[in-house]
N, C-alpha and C positions, 0 to 999 in steps of 0.2 A: 219110476220117475224119469222123465226125459233128461238127456244131457244138455244142460243149459250153457255151459262154457267149455272151452277146450284149452289145454295147456300148449303153449308155443315155446319152443326152444329159442333162446336169444342170449347173446353175451350179457354178462353182469354189468359191464361197463363199455360204453362207446364214447370215445373222446377224440375229436378232431381239433388239433391246435398246433401252433408253432411251439417248438421246444419240447415235444413229447418225449423224445429220446433222452434228453438231459434230465427230465423230470420223472424218469421211468420209475425209480424207487418209490417216490411219493405217490405216483399214480397207482402203482400196484397195491400199496398200503391202503390208500383211500378207497380203492375198488374192492377191498377185502380179498385180494388175490394172494398176497404174500406180505405179511406185516414185517418180517425180518429180512426180506430180500433174498431168501434162500431159493434161488431159481437157476436153471440152466439157460444161458443166453446163447442162441444160435445166430451167428452172423455170416453173411455171404462174402464173396471175394470183392475186392475193390475198396469198399468203404468200411470194412470191418474194423480196422485199427482206429479209425476216427470215432466210430461208434463206441468201441470199448473205452476209449479215453473219456468220452462224454458221460457214460453211465457209471464210471468208477466211483465218483463221489457219493452217489445215492444208492449204489448196489454193491456194497463192499463184500457181501457174501456170495455174489454171483459166480457161477462156474461158466467160463467162456468156451464155447465150442465153435470152431470154424468149419464151414461146409461149402463145397462147390456144388450147389443144388441143381435140381431140375430133372434128375433121373431116379428111377426106382431104386437103383443100386445105391445111390448116395443117401436116399431116405432109409434104406435098410441098414446101411452103415451107421447113420446117425442114431437109429433106434438101438443098435447094439451098444453104442456109447451111453445112451440114456438108461439102459436097462437096470444097471446096478447103482444108479445115483439116487440119493435121497434129496429130493427137491419138492417144493410146493407146486411148481409149474415149470413149463418150458416156454421160453419167450423167443419167438422168431422175429428177427429184425432184418428188414430188407425188402427186396422186390418180390415179384410173384414166384419165382423159382425157389427162393429161400423160404417163403411162407408155405408153399405147397409141400416142400420137403419136410419142414418142421411139423406141419399138420399131420402128415402121414405117419412120421416116426412117433409123434406123441400119441396118436390114436392107437397105434399098434401095441403100445405098452400101457395104455390106460392112464396117461398123464394129462392133466389140464394144460391147454395151450393158449398162449397169449400172442396176438398179432400186433406187431409194431410196424406198420407199413411205411416205407419210405418212397413208394411210387404208387401211382394210381392207374396202372396199365390194364387191370381186369378185375372182375368181380370175385376173385378167389380170396379177397381180403377176409370175408366172413362166411364163405360158402361151405357146405358140407361135402365138398369134393376137393381132390388134389389131382392136378394134371401133371403126369411125370413121363418123361421119355423112357421107352422100354422096347427093345427089339425092333427098332426102326419105326415105331409108332408113338403116339402121344395119348394113351388111354387115360380116362379119369377114374379115380378110385374114391369110394365113399369113406369119409372121415368124420370125426366129431367137429362141430362148429367151435370156433375159439371161445374161451371163457371170457376174454376181454379183447377189445379192438382199440388200438391207439394209432392215429395217423399224424405224422410229423410233417407239417406243411413246409418247414424249413428245408427238409430233405427233398420233398416233392418239388419245390421251387428250384432247388439247385441241381436237380436231376435233368434227364433228357426230356425236352419238349415232346419228342415223338412218343415217348412212353405215356405221358399224360394225355396226349391226343388219342392214343390208342384206347385209353379208358373211355373216352367219349364214344367211340365206335361201339364198344362193348355194352354201354348203357343204352344207346340209341336203338340197337338191334332188338332190345326187349319188346319194342312195339311190334315187330314182326313175329317174334317168338310167341307172344301172347296171342296174336291173331292166328297163328298156326294151331295153337292149342284149342282155341275156340272153334276153329274150322274142324278139327278132329272131333270135338264134342258134338258138333252138329251132324257130321257125316258118319262117324263110327260109334257114337255113344260113349266115347272115352270120358271118364269122370273128370271134372274140372274143379279146382279149388279157388273160390272167389277171393279169399283173402290173399292168397299167393299172387293171383292175377292183379289185384289192386296194388300190391307192393311193387311188383315188377313194372307194371305200366306207369304208376305214379313216379317211379324213379326216372323213367325216360321222359315223361311229360315235364318234370321239373327242369331237366336239362335242355329239352327242346325249346322251352319258353324262356330260358335265361339269356339275357342279351349280352352277358359278359364274355370274358376270354380267360384263358389259363393264366393270364397275368394278374388276375383279380383273386384275392382271398375268398371272396364270397362265391365266386364261380367254382373254385377248387373245393370249397366245403360242400357245395351242391353236388359236384361230381363225386366226391368221397362218399357222401351220404347215399347217393344213387347206387354206387357200387356195393355198398354195405346192404342196402335194402334189397337189391337184386339177388345178392348172395343168400340173404336170409329167406327170400321168397322160396328158394329151393328147399330150405330146411322145413318151412311150413308145409310145402306140398309133398315132401318126401320123394321128390323127383326133380330133375333139372328142367322139366317142361316149361315153367314160366320164364326161363331165361335162355332156352335153347330150342330152336326149331330148325327150319330149312337153312337159316343163316349159319348155324353151326355144322350142319351136314356139308354145306359148301366148304366151310373152313377145314373140316376133317379131310374131305376129298382133296383139297388143295395141298394139304400137308403130306398126303400119301402120294399123289401123282406129280405135284410140282412144289416140292419143299423149298423153303428159303425165300418165298415171295411174301413179304410183309409180316407184321406181327399179328397176334391173335385178334386184337381189337380192330385193326385195319381190315382183316379178312372178314370178320363177322359183320362189321359195319357195311361193307360192300355187299356181302351176302344178304343181309337184312334188307338193304335197299332194293336189290334185284328181286327178292321174294315179294316185297311189297308191290313192285311193278307187276309181277306175274299175277298178283291177287287183284289187280285192277283198281286199287285204292289210290286214285289220283291225288286227292288232298294230302294223304299221308305221305305218298311218294314225294310230292313237291316239298313238303315240310322237312322230311328227313334229308332229302338231297340238299336243301338249302343249308341245313345245319352242318352236314359233313363238308360241304364246300366251304362254308365260312371258316371252319377250323382247319382247312387244308388236308382233309382226310380223303383216301381213295374212294372214287365212285365208279371208275371204269376199270376193266381188266388191265388195260395198259398202264394204269397208275400203279399196279403191283408188278409190272413187268411181264404180264401175260398176254399172249396173242389171242385173237378171237378163237382160233382152234383150240388153244390151251384151255380157255375158259369153257368152251363147249364140252370138252372132255371132262373137266372138273364137275360141271353141273350134271352131266349125264351119269356120272359115277356117284354123286352125292347121296342119293337115297340108299345106296348099298352100305354106307357107313353106319346108319342107324335103321336097320330093316324093320324094327318094331315100332318105329315112329311114323306118324301120319302128319304130313305138312302139305303146303301148297305144291311142292314138288311131286309128292306121291299122288295128290289129288288130280294133277294134270297128266299123270302118267310119264313124267320125265324119267328117262332111262329104261322105260318098259314099252308102253303103248304109244307114246308120242314119237312121231317120225323125226329123224335127225334133221330133215329139212325144216320142219316146223320149229324145232328148238333153235335152229340157227336163225330163223326169221324173228323169233321172239327176242333172242339176244341182240340181234342187230337193231330191232325196234327199241330195246332198252337203251342201247348206246346212243341212239338218236334222241331219245327222250331226255337223257342226262345232258346231252350237249345243247339241247334247244333252250 
């Protein structure tokens, strides 16, 4: 008998609202995660004490753990603290570094993990990966997806606008990532997952076509849902392919060769726009460029403090960061058969196209 359906991993609960942190105990109980609030709550630096104060009335049995996240070492240290604790789940509250640190530590010891995101900077909110600094690089590690995802718009609103805008770049670049995957399917025969493609692309389409700004709750909800869907598309596909293409190769190269220039979302947004230009998709290029410009996101190397020569070096190196991956960069022979003069001409033409 043929397989008529397939099972898809997804969080039990996804809830985007104001006041999620203060209502955490009720949300965990309603979501069948922890009826008695017996959880370990991991909070990052800066806002930790405020969060602990807010959750205290509804999570009286919570064990509070503080972490300065973002590194493999901090994730391993957190895992050691969790190892001998009897809890229903581990709750990571904070931004991307805290969430990724908690995801890795919880996965390492087989503990269910709950995301309570206080920023919308990237798609790690619900993804099956954790990006952690280690030995001068930022590799991604496979982890379990969260059991539940809560996003507190009060904290998102009170946080840095630059972080929220970075999330826009991370969602918009999925247009380019999907196009790269489809290109590879045509040119190399790489299998492609239509459901994962639909999830990733629709997350970007919803944001591209939304007229609002980060000052609007409706726009923030659309952004949050887009980041969640993009993250889950990777779980569906069993690969980061639907969310990561040449845009992320450029980001990785930038962090290796020219670290400290922009956030993840800013880098992949610019990388996705450049790859779309290389692909010759003028309507998509114009559409993506307009959205990035409207929200004040980088579109030119200079916007990230990079010179033309810096960016040329980054782009030429980018395919080396994911040698097994086929994107528009590999298709055109960037870093291999494409002459340096041709790459320079393409980058200069791209800059002119953005400015026109």
